[in-house]
C-alpha positions as CSV (number, residue, x, y, z in Angstrom):
1,X,-6.4,23.9,8.2
2,X,-9.9,24.2,9.4
3,X,-10.7,22.6,12.9
4,X,-14.2,21.7,14.2
5,X,-14.6,21.1,18.2
6,X,-17.7,19.5,19.6
7,X,-18.1,19.6,23.2
8,X,-20.1,17.2,25.3
9,X,-20.7,17.3,29.2
10,X,-20.0,20.1,31.6
11,X,-19.3,23.6,31.6
12,X,-15.8,22.7,32.5
13,X,-15.6,21.1,29.3
14,X,-17.0,24.2,27.5
15,X,-14.2,26.1,29.1
16,X,-11.5,23.6,27.9
17,X,-13.0,23.8,24.3
18,X,-13.0,27.7,24.2
19,X,-9.4,27.8,25.3
20,X,-8.4,25.0,22.9
21,X,-10.2,27.0,20.0
22,X,-8.0,30.0,20.9
23,X,-4.7,27.8,20.8
24,X,-5.5,26.4,17.6
25,X,-6.3,29.8,16.2
26,X,-3.1,31.3,17.6
27,X,-1.2,28.3,15.9
28,X,-2.5,29.3,12.4
29,X,-5.5,27.0,12.2
30,X,-9.1,28.3,11.2
31,X,-12.2,27.4,13.3
32,X,-14.7,25.9,11.0
33,X,-18.0,27.6,10.9
34,X,-21.1,25.4,11.0
35,X,-21.5,25.0,7.2
36,X,-17.8,24.2,6.5
37,X,-16.1,20.9,6.1
38,X,-13.4,20.5,8.6
39,X,-9.9,18.9,8.1
40,X,-9.8,18.1,11.9
41,X,-12.9,17.3,14.1
42,X,-12.2,17.2,17.8
43,X,-14.8,15.6,20.2
44,X,-14.3,17.0,23.8
45,X,-15.9,14.1,25.3
46,X,-17.6,13.5,28.9
47,X,-17.7,9.9,30.5
48,X,-20.0,10.5,33.6
49,X,-22.3,7.9,32.7
50,X,-22.5,5.0,30.1
51,X,-24.9,7.2,28.2
52,X,-22.1,9.8,27.9
53,X,-19.7,7.1,26.6
54,X,-22.4,6.0,24.1
55,X,-23.0,9.5,23.0
56,X,-19.3,10.2,22.3
57,X,-18.9,7.1,20.3
58,X,-22.0,7.9,18.1
59,X,-20.5,11.3,17.7
60,X,-17.2,10.2,16.4
61,X,-18.7,7.5,14.1
62,X,-21.2,10.4,12.7
63,X,-18.1,12.7,12.1
64,X,-16.1,9.9,10.2
65,X,-19.0,9.5,8.0
66,X,-19.6,13.2,7.5
67,X,-16.1,14.1,7.1
68,X,-14.2,10.9,5.8
69,X,-11.1,12.9,4.8
70,X,-10.8,14.7,8.2
71,X,-8.7,13.6,11.2
72,X,-11.3,12.5,13.7
73,X,-10.0,13.0,17.2
74,X,-11.3,11.7,20.7
75,X,-10.3,14.1,23.5
76,X,-11.6,14.9,26.8
77,X,-12.7,12.7,29.8
78,X,-13.9,9.6,27.9
79,X,-10.4,9.8,26.1
80,X,-9.0,9.4,29.7
81,X,-11.1,6.7,31.1
82,X,-11.8,4.6,27.8
83,X,-8.6,5.0,25.7
84,X,-8.6,1.4,24.8
85,X,-12.0,1.3,23.7
86,X,-11.9,4.4,21.6
87,X,-8.4,3.3,20.1
88,X,-10.4,0.2,18.7
89,X,-13.2,2.4,17.3
90,X,-12.7,2.5,13.5
91,X,-14.1,6.1,13.3
92,X,-11.2,7.4,15.5
93,X,-7.8,8.6,14.2
94,X,-6.5,10.0,17.4
95,X,-7.1,9.6,21.0
96,X,-5.8,12.3,23.2
97,X,-6.5,11.9,27.1
98,X,-6.7,14.9,29.6
99,X,-3.3,14.1,30.7
100,X,-2.2,15.4,27.3
101,X,-4.6,17.8,26.5
102,X,-1.8,20.6,26.5
103,X,-0.2,18.8,23.6
104,X,-3.5,18.5,21.6
105,X,-2.4,21.4,19.0
106,X,1.3,20.0,18.4
107,X,0.0,16.2,18.2
108,X,-2.5,17.1,15.6
109,X,0.1,19.5,13.8
110,X,2.5,16.5,13.7
111,X,-0.3,14.1,12.5
112,X,-1.0,16.6,9.7
113,X,2.6,17.3,8.9
114,X,2.2,21.0,9.7
115,X,4.9,23.2,11.3
116,X,3.5,25.3,14.1
117,X,3.7,29.1,14.1
118,X,2.5,31.5,16.3
119,X,-0.3,34.0,15.1
120,X,-1.7,36.8,17.0
121,X,-5.7,37.2,17.2
122,X,-7.7,40.2,18.4
123,X,-10.6,40.3,20.7
124,X,-13.1,40.0,17.7
125,X,-11.7,36.9,16.5
126,X,-11.8,35.5,20.1
127,X,-15.6,36.4,20.2
128,X,-16.3,34.6,16.8
129,X,-14.5,31.5,18.2
130,X,-16.8,31.3,21.1
131,X,-20.0,30.5,19.0
132,X,-22.1,31.7,21.7
133,X,-23.0,34.5,24.1
134,X,-21.9,32.9,27.3
135,X,-18.3,32.3,27.9
136,X,-16.8,29.6,30.3
137,X,-13.6,30.4,32.3
138,X,-11.9,27.4,34.3
139,X,-11.1,28.3,37.9
140,X,-9.8,25.2,39.1
141,X,-9.8,21.6,38.0
142,X,-9.6,18.1,39.8
143,X,-11.2,16.7,42.8
144,X,-9.8,15.5,46.1
145,X,-13.0,14.4,47.7
146,X,-13.4,11.1,45.6
147,X,-17.2,10.4,45.9
148,X,-17.8,6.8,45.7
149,X,-19.8,7.0,42.4
150,X,-17.6,9.6,40.5
151,X,-14.9,9.1,37.9
152,X,-13.9,12.7,37.7
153,X,-10.9,12.4,40.1
154,X,-9.4,9.5,37.8
155,X,-9.8,11.6,34.6
156,X,-9.0,15.1,35.7
157,X,-6.6,14.4,38.6
158,X,-6.1,16.2,41.9
159,X,-7.4,19.7,42.8
160,X,-5.3,22.6,41.5
161,X,-6.3,26.3,41.3
162,X,-5.9,28.7,38.3
163,X,-3.9,31.7,39.5
164,X,-6.3,34.7,40.2
165,X,-4.6,37.0,37.5
166,X,-5.2,34.4,35.0
167,X,-8.9,34.2,35.8
168,X,-9.1,38.1,35.8
169,X,-7.3,38.2,32.4
170,X,-9.6,35.5,30.8
171,X,-13.0,37.0,31.9
172,X,-11.9,40.5,30.7
173,X,-10.7,39.0,27.2
174,X,-14.2,37.7,26.9
175,X,-15.8,40.5,27.9
176,X,-14.0,42.6,25.5
177,X,-14.7,40.4,22.9
178,X,-18.3,41.2,23.3
179,X,-19.4,38.3,25.5
180,X,-21.9,39.5,28.0
181,X,-21.8,36.8,30.4
182,X,-19.1,34.3,31.8
183,X,-19.5,31.3,33.9
184,X,-16.7,30.6,36.6
185,X,-16.5,26.8,36.0
186,X,-14.5,24.0,37.9
187,X,-15.0,20.8,39.8
188,X,-14.9,21.9,43.3
189,X,-15.1,25.7,43.2
190,X,-15.5,26.1,47.0
191,X,-11.9,24.7,47.4
192,X,-10.5,27.4,45.0
193,X,-7.3,29.0,46.4
194,X,-6.4,26.1,48.7
195,X,-3.2,25.8,46.9
196,X,-2.7,29.6,46.4
197,X,-1.3,32.2,48.8
198,X,-3.8,34.8,50.0
199,X,-7.0,34.0,48.0
200,X,-10.0,32.0,48.1
201,X,-13.4,31.8,46.4
202,X,-14.9,34.8,48.0
203,X,-11.7,37.0,47.2
204,X,-11.4,35.6,43.7
205,X,-15.2,36.7,42.8
206,X,-14.7,40.1,44.4
207,X,-11.6,40.7,42.4
208,X,-13.1,39.4,39.1
209,X,-15.9,42.0,39.8
210,X,-13.7,44.9,40.7
211,X,-11.0,44.5,37.9
212,X,-13.2,43.5,34.9
213,X,-16.5,45.2,33.3
214,X,-18.2,41.7,32.6
215,X,-21.8,42.5,32.7
216,X,-22.9,38.9,34.1
217,X,-21.0,36.7,36.2
218,X,-22.3,33.3,36.9
219,X,-20.9,30.8,39.3
220,X,-21.5,27.1,38.0
221,X,-21.9,24.9,41.2
222,X,-21.3,25.0,45.0
223,X,-21.6,22.4,47.8
224,X,-24.0,23.0,50.6
225,X,-21.2,23.8,53.3
226,X,-19.8,26.4,51.1
227,X,-22.7,28.9,51.6
228,X,-21.2,31.4,54.2
229,X,-22.6,34.8,54.9
230,X,-19.3,36.3,53.2
231,X,-20.0,34.4,49.8
232,X,-23.8,35.5,49.9
233,X,-23.2,39.1,50.9
234,X,-21.4,39.4,47.3
235,X,-24.9,39.3,45.6
236,X,-26.0,42.3,47.4
237,X,-22.6,44.1,47.5
238,X,-20.1,44.3,45.0
239,X,-21.9,41.8,42.7
240,X,-25.2,43.5,42.9
241,X,-26.8,43.1,39.3
242,X,-23.8,41.5,37.9
243,X,-23.7,38.3,40.0
244,X,-26.5,36.1,38.5
245,X,-29.1,35.0,41.1
246,X,-28.9,31.3,40.4
247,X,-27.1,28.7,42.6
248,X,-26.6,25.0,41.5
249,X,-26.3,22.9,44.7
250,X,-26.0,19.1,44.0
251,X,-28.0,16.9,46.3
252,X,-27.5,13.6,44.8
253,X,-29.6,11.9,47.7
254,X,-31.5,13.1,50.6
255,X,-30.9,9.9,52.7
256,X,-28.1,10.5,55.2
257,X,-27.3,6.8,54.9
258,X,-26.7,7.1,51.2
259,X,-24.9,10.4,51.4
260,X,-22.4,8.9,53.8
261,X,-21.8,5.8,51.5
262,X,-21.5,8.1,48.6
263,X,-18.9,9.9,50.7
264,X,-20.5,13.3,50.4
265,X,-19.9,15.9,53.3
266,X,-23.3,17.1,54.3
267,X,-26.6,15.7,55.4
268,X,-30.1,16.1,53.9
269,X,-30.8,18.9,56.6
270,X,-27.6,20.4,55.9
271,X,-28.6,20.7,52.2
272,X,-31.9,22.3,53.1
273,X,-30.3,24.9,55.3
274,X,-28.3,26.0,52.2
275,X,-31.1,26.4,50.0
276,X,-32.9,28.3,52.6
277,X,-29.8,30.5,53.3
278,X,-29.6,31.3,49.4
279,X,-33.1,32.1,49.1
280,X,-33.2,34.3,52.0
281,X,-30.0,36.1,51.2
282,X,-30.8,36.7,47.3
283,X,-34.3,37.8,46.5
284,X,-35.7,36.1,43.3
285,X,-32.9,33.6,43.0
286,X,-33.2,30.1,41.3
287,X,-31.7,27.0,42.8
288,X,-31.1,23.8,40.8
289,X,-29.8,20.6,41.7
290,X,-28.5,17.0,40.7
291,X,-30.1,13.9,42.2
292,X,-29.0,10.2,41.6
293,X,-31.5,7.4,41.8
294,X,-30.8,3.9,42.7
295,X,-27.3,4.1,44.2
296,X,-26.1,0.7,45.6
297,X,-27.8,-0.2,48.6
298,X,-30.7,2.5,48.2
299,X,-33.7,1.2,50.0
300,X,-37.4,2.4,49.4
301,X,-37.1,4.3,52.7
302,X,-33.9,6.0,51.2
303,X,-35.6,6.9,48.1
304,X,-38.6,8.2,49.9
305,X,-36.3,10.6,51.9
306,X,-34.8,12.0,48.6
307,X,-38.4,12.8,47.4
308,X,-39.1,14.6,50.9
309,X,-35.9,16.6,50.8
310,X,-36.6,17.7,47.0
311,X,-40.2,18.5,48.0
312,X,-39.0,20.6,50.8
313,X,-36.5,22.4,48.9
314,X,-38.8,23.6,46.2
315,X,-36.2,24.3,43.6
316,X,-36.2,25.6,40.1
317,X,-35.2,22.4,38.5
318,X,-33.2,19.3,39.0
319,X,-31.3,17.0,36.9
320,X,-32.3,13.3,37.6
321,X,-29.7,10.6,36.9
322,X,-30.2,6.8,37.4
323,X,-27.1,5.5,39.0
324,X,-24.4,4.3,36.3
325,X,-21.7,2.0,37.1
326,X,-18.3,3.5,36.6
327,X,-15.5,1.0,36.4
328,X,-12.7,2.5,38.5
329,X,-15.0,3.8,41.3
330,X,-15.7,2.1,44.7
331,X,-19.5,2.0,44.0
332,X,-18.8,0.0,41.1
333,X,-17.4,-2.9,43.5
334,X,-20.6,-2.6,45.9
335,X,-22.3,-6.0,45.9
336,X,-26.0,-4.5,46.6
337,X,-26.5,-2.9,43.2
338,X,-30.1,-1.8,42.7
339,X,-31.8,-3.2,39.7
340,X,-31.6,-1.0,36.4
341,X,-35.4,-1.4,36.3
342,X,-35.9,0.0,39.8
343,X,-33.3,2.8,39.4
344,X,-35.1,3.8,36.2
345,X,-38.8,3.8,38.0
346,X,-37.4,5.8,40.9
347,X,-35.8,8.2,38.6
348,X,-39.3,8.9,37.0
349,X,-40.9,9.5,40.4
350,X,-38.3,12.1,41.1
351,X,-38.8,13.8,37.7
352,X,-42.7,14.0,38.6
353,X,-41.6,15.9,41.7
354,X,-39.2,17.9,39.8
355,X,-41.4,19.0,37.0
356,X,-44.2,20.1,39.5
357,X,-41.7,22.2,41.4
358,X,-40.2,23.7,38.3
359,X,-43.6,24.6,37.2
360,X,-44.6,26.3,40.4
361,X,-41.2,28.3,40.5
362,X,-41.7,29.5,37.0
363,X,-45.5,30.5,37.5
364,X,-44.3,32.7,40.6
365,X,-42.6,35.0,37.9
366,X,-45.7,35.7,35.7
367,X,-46.3,39.3,35.3
368,X,-42.7,40.2,36.6
369,X,-39.7,41.6,34.9
370,X,-36.4,39.6,34.8
371,X,-33.0,40.4,32.9
372,X,-32.7,38.2,29.8
373,X,-29.6,37.5,27.8
374,X,-31.0,36.8,24.1
375,X,-29.1,34.0,22.3
376,X,-29.4,31.7,19.2
377,X,-29.3,32.3,15.7
378,X,-32.1,34.6,15.9
379,X,-31.8,36.2,19.2
380,X,-35.4,35.2,20.3
381,X,-34.6,32.7,23.0
382,X,-32.6,33.5,26.2
383,X,-31.8,32.9,29.9
384,X,-32.8,35.1,32.6
385,X,-30.4,35.9,35.3
386,X,-31.8,33.4,37.4
387,X,-31.5,30.6,34.7
388,X,-34.9,30.2,33.2
389,X,-35.5,29.8,29.5
390,X,-37.6,32.5,28.0
391,X,-38.9,33.0,24.5
392,X,-39.8,36.3,23.0
393,X,-43.6,36.6,22.3
394,X,-44.0,35.9,18.4
395,X,-44.2,38.9,16.4
396,X,-42.9,41.3,19.2
397,X,-39.5,42.9,18.4
398,X,-37.4,45.6,20.2
399,X,-36.2,48.6,18.5
400,X,-33.1,46.7,17.7
401,X,-33.5,44.4,14.5
402,X,-33.9,41.0,14.9
403,X,-30.8,39.9,13.3
404,X,-28.6,42.1,15.7
405,X,-30.5,41.0,19.0
406,X,-28.1,38.1,19.8
407,X,-26.0,38.9,22.9
408,X,-28.3,41.7,24.0
409,X,-29.2,41.9,27.7
410,X,-32.8,43.2,28.1
411,X,-35.5,43.7,30.8
412,X,-38.3,41.3,29.7
413,X,-41.9,41.1,31.1
414,X,-43.1,37.6,31.6
415,X,-46.4,37.2,30.0
416,X,-47.1,33.6,30.2
417,X,-45.8,29.9,30.1
418,X,-45.7,27.2,27.5
419,X,-44.7,23.9,29.2
420,X,-41.7,25.0,31.2
421,X,-40.6,27.7,29.0
422,X,-41.5,31.4,29.8
423,X,-42.9,33.8,27.0
424,X,-42.1,37.5,27.6
425,X,-42.1,41.0,25.7
426,X,-39.5,43.8,26.3
427,X,-40.3,45.8,29.3
428,X,-41.1,49.3,28.5
């Protein structure tokens, strides 16, 4: 029986989907290729915004039209938060929330009338299941912070860390399968190990680097208060040339008043200090962020403060999200909601700043050499170690055949820029 898994949202969902694919394969299912008709279609959904919910519903409806005989399954965060809505959707045959994700294989097997049996799979098969050159390994899940706007604590529960030995095993499995880069992902990475004995984020990262041969290790997201000297020393110590020089540090707002209302645990100045610390410690690094525009009660002065902090930070990129009301969060009950039109307008102003600083960041690398992991079907587009998209100069090939270049890590000289995409050639 063939299974196709479509993933929406964050890298944590990517990690969940990769683990799920392995579980299905070990239970005797076949992971369907892009040109195969599946018997089971699973959407691992996101629910961070109304837009994510809409995208999920559209994907499920499209899947039922394309694969009318398939069992269409809604799973993931939207399945947890919007169970009733999805159960009413004609396209959906099964809704499996996060609280039952460990049972997905058995639930689907029962629905299909199959008897489960364990099957061994080798590293090469695991690599084929990935369908990508970057793997994701979950180091922790859940969140105890309960920000006013965020639905994650409701759909993913309280914080819990994955044992260090399991993380090392999963990273090495991916590396042995031929995956050159692994992203360590979770909801609150900085709190890793609080529920385990004798370990924490720094110790875990160091252990992964020492006990695996993964070529590139990327840390997905860190909070401003988590940028200690001990953490940053890893990039120039045991992790030199293996820890990717990219830091994603969520800002959300530059206004201290709004940050407090959001229940964030830092100030605008504290955010800038974290960015400065990262840039000073790791040469050539990129720093990216997330920002919410039009949070309830946000005034023009608050908005301008966010613009000021973004401008001062000089980041590599930023994801700008107009505030989206999430039922079940405290912010949804605030009586001073900002008009949708105002949220949208402010988001556009923030994007103008973001586009300008993203361009300046990329222009600073013209003529320089960066390590690139080539991806895609043809292996002619990839990501630098510091998380910038690069395309191979048309007509320029390395000594390795084009069809075999996917997954290659190569030093590339940045020659020019088109929009925000860098164009380069292999460094000689």
